[in-house]
C-alpha positions, -999 to 999 in steps of 0.1 A, spaced: 535 217 -429 528 220 -463 488 222 -460 498 255 -437 518 267 -466 493 258 -490 462 277 -471 485 310 -467 497 308 -502 455 306 -514 447 333 -486 475 358 -489 480 359 -528 445 353 -540 455 322 -560 454 287 -564 486 267 -564 482 261 -600 480 300 -605 445 307 -613 429 335 -592 406 329 -562 376 349 -564 368 345 -524 400 336 -508 400 314 -473 396 336 -444 418 311 -419 442 317 -391 466 290 -398 479 267 -369 498 240 -359 505 216 -332 539 211 -313 550 186 -288 580 201 -267 582 167 -252 589 144 -281 621 124 -286 645 136 -296 643 169 -277 672 184 -297 648 187 -327 619 201 -313 624 236 -319 639 234 -353 607 215 -360 588 242 -347 606 269 -369 598 249 -400 561 251 -390 564 288 -387 582 291 -418 554 272 -434 528 296 -424 516 286 -389 509 318 -370 495 301 -339 511 270 -323 491 246 -297 512 225 -277 508 191 -263 495 186 -226 523 201 -202 530 188 -169 570 187 -173 572 226 -167 609 227 -166 612 212 -197 586 233 -214 604 263 -201 638 252 -216 620 244 -248 602 280 -249 632 294 -242 652 280 -271 623 289 -293 625 326 -277 663 326 -286 655 320 -319 630 348 -323 603 321 -329 581 332 -302 580 369 -322 568 353 -354 539 331 -336 513 328 -309 522 298 -285 493 286 -268 503 264 -240 485 230 -237 470 223 -205 450 190 -196 436 186 -158 441 153 -146 409 136 -131 429 108 -111 462 93 -104 453 63 -129 446 90 -157 484 103 -148 497 70 -149 480 64 -184 491 93 -199 528 89 -185 531 53 -198 507 49 -228 504 82 -247 534 86 -268 549 119 -265 536 129 -232 561 136 -201 545 134 -168 567 138 -140 564 112 -111 559 145 -88 526 147 -104 517 110 -99 529 112 -63 505 144 -55 478 129 -69 483 94 -54 489 117 -20 451 123 -17 421 103 -13 405 88 -47 376 112 -42 395 142 -39 419 135 -70 399 152 -95 402 185 -77 437 178 -68 442 174 -107 424 208 -113 447 223 -85 478 212 -103 463 227 -139 456 263 -121 490 263 -106 507 255 -136 485 278 -156 496 305 -132 534 300 -135 530 296 -171 512 327 -174 545 347 -166 571 330 -192 581 351 -220 566 336 -252 534 320 -239 508 339 -255 478 319 -241 465 287 -230 447 256 -246 427 239 -219 420 202 -228 399 193 -204 389 156 -218 356 146 -215 352 172 -187 344 203 -205 323 216 -174 356 220 -156 370 248 -180 352 277 -166 366 273 -132 399 264 -147 398 297 -163 386 319 -136 409 305 -110 441 308 -130 431 344 -136 422 341 -174 389 357 -168 380 382 -169 408 395 -193 432 421 -181 425 456 -197 453 461 -220 
């Protein structure tokens, strides 16, 4: 939070923290990360508010699998007016396998992978789990596109970057809608 605050000060005031003028201020769009799923859940939105107050102009969330909990988090953020103050990019990570889903659920702090996701991946043959993971990701993006306060998506295809164009196109993110 302090780094974001410092960069915003240097950019907007064109001064170093010590007061000296900056000849060429940093041209940065200041962002921060947020995890809507870490415990305790009750402090997630107040923590988001602190990051925005410190200067975050956009937020990237942790990978989202528990849509209900994410929707509750973003509703609370919207109720406080935070979604009007910053852009929130929903983090999306497609699962390659049921093993990856179990690992993320049990071994990655702050991840919330519902059993329904694990069960769905386990219900298809191993050679089709990767495609099922992409299907789940696409479905989640399509659903979250309709949620007030979601400004966009951060697709994190871990060591699977070649799948990003498929996810973007199938989820209707490209071509971009004409405004």
